[in-house]
C-alpha positions, 0 to 999 in steps of 0.5 A, a space after each residue: 646365138 646371139 653375141 650377148 649370149 655367147 658373153 653370157 654363156 662364157 662368164 657363166 663358164 668361168 664362174 663355173 671354172 672358178 670354183 662358183 657352182 651357180 650364179 646365186 652362190 658367186 653373188 652371195 659368196 663374193 658380197 653381193 652388190 655391195 661388191 659388184 655394184 649390181 642386183 642378183 637379178 642384173 647380174 643373172 641376166 648377164 649369164 643368161 645373154 639378156 644384158 651387157 654389164 657397163 665396163 667399169 662393172 665388168 672388171 669388178 666382177 672379174 676381180 670378185 671371180 679372182 680372174 687376173 685381169 691379164 690371165 686367157 679367162 680374162 682376156 676371153 671375157 673382155 674379147 667376148 664383151 667387145 664382139 657383143 658391142 660391135 656385133 663382130 670381130 673386127 675391132 677385137 682383131 685390132 685390140 689383139 695384142 702380139 703373143 709374147 716371146 716364150 708364150 708356148 713354154 713347156 708346161 703346156 704340155 699335155 700330161 702338166 695341163 691334163 693335172 692342173 685340169 683335174 686340180 681346177 675340178 676340186 677347187 672350192 671358194 668360202 663365202 666371205 662369213 666364213 673367210 672372216 670366222 677363218 681369220 678371227 684369230 690366229 689357232 682358229 685360221 691355222 686349225 681351219 687350214 690343218 684339218 683341210 689338209 688332214 683326212 678323218 677325225 682328228 682330236 683336240 690332243 692331236 692340234 694341240 700337239 702339231 700347233 701348240 696351241 692351248 686345248 681351251 683355244 682349240 675348242 673355241 677356234 672348232 666352235 667357230 668353225 662348225 658354226 660357220 660350217 668348215 668342219 664337223 665335230 664330235 665330242 673332242 673331236 673335228 674334221 674338215 668339210 673340205 678335205 681333198 679340196 683346194 680352196 682359192 684364195 680369198 677374192 679382192 673385193 672392197 669387202 674383203 680388204 680387212 679379212 685379207 690382211 688378217 689372213 695375211 697377218 696370221 700366216 706371217 706370224 705363223 711362219 715367222 722363225 718356221 724352218 725353210 725346206 726349200 727354195 730358190 732364187 733368181 735375177 734377171 731382166 725382162 720386159 713386162 709383157 714377158 713377166 706377165 706370161 711367167 707369172 701365170 706360168 708361176 702361178 700354174 706352178 704353184 697350184 700343181 703342187 696339189 697334185 703330190 698332196 695326200 690328205 690321207 698320208 699317215 701323220 707320224 709320216 708327213 707333214 703339212 707344207 706352205 708354199 709361198 712365191 713372191 716376185 720383187 721388182 729388182 731395179 730400177 728401184 721405185 
């Protein structure tokens, strides 16, 4: 296999692991040429190992895929890219940075890795159009999230009791979500088409900037004054390299919360929780 095909194979595999079942689905979902700066055929040629992208386009592709630049997947793809350009591993070896301290932490134990892999297999991605509909207003976004975590049919009355939205607002939200193929409706009942799935975060692209801002604003509004169930904090000094390693472990730990998810749990004995983590630079101040 040529080095270009090796790069293309890695790109196609990472795209699949990020929840995009086909090259066309990925291209269309993230906004196409407006986001990636190339045509679908050009992107497809990359996956088929027929051409290599310009370096700046590779960065755009990684961003659209939702792959962090310092993540193992990003490093794998960049190494394959430089290997294809140079025809060997010699230059890639020079670029390889030494591993940061503590890279092999207990979170790499087999049981946790297997659980993470199982969770990754059931992730899905919304299209830009579906994200836009979901974020259209507070009621639509919250109802969409609620239904994704609730198996079976849910009545308008149940949604009103759980969210305190008025029935009229709920019906408008369900109509919009149904048009976007996110839910099915039957009379005064609705159910999500994504029950049991883990929805990947909205990608960071120029086309999604405003949508992402709306998603975050809706969540902040909804969670304002919400009861805090648990949490912890710590202040410590570490290098930037170790911070990146820790950040990857933290992101993985948060995603592993889905292992405890049970969308079929008794609705009277369960609740929907929001898990949000943030890392602040404590000092020196900017």
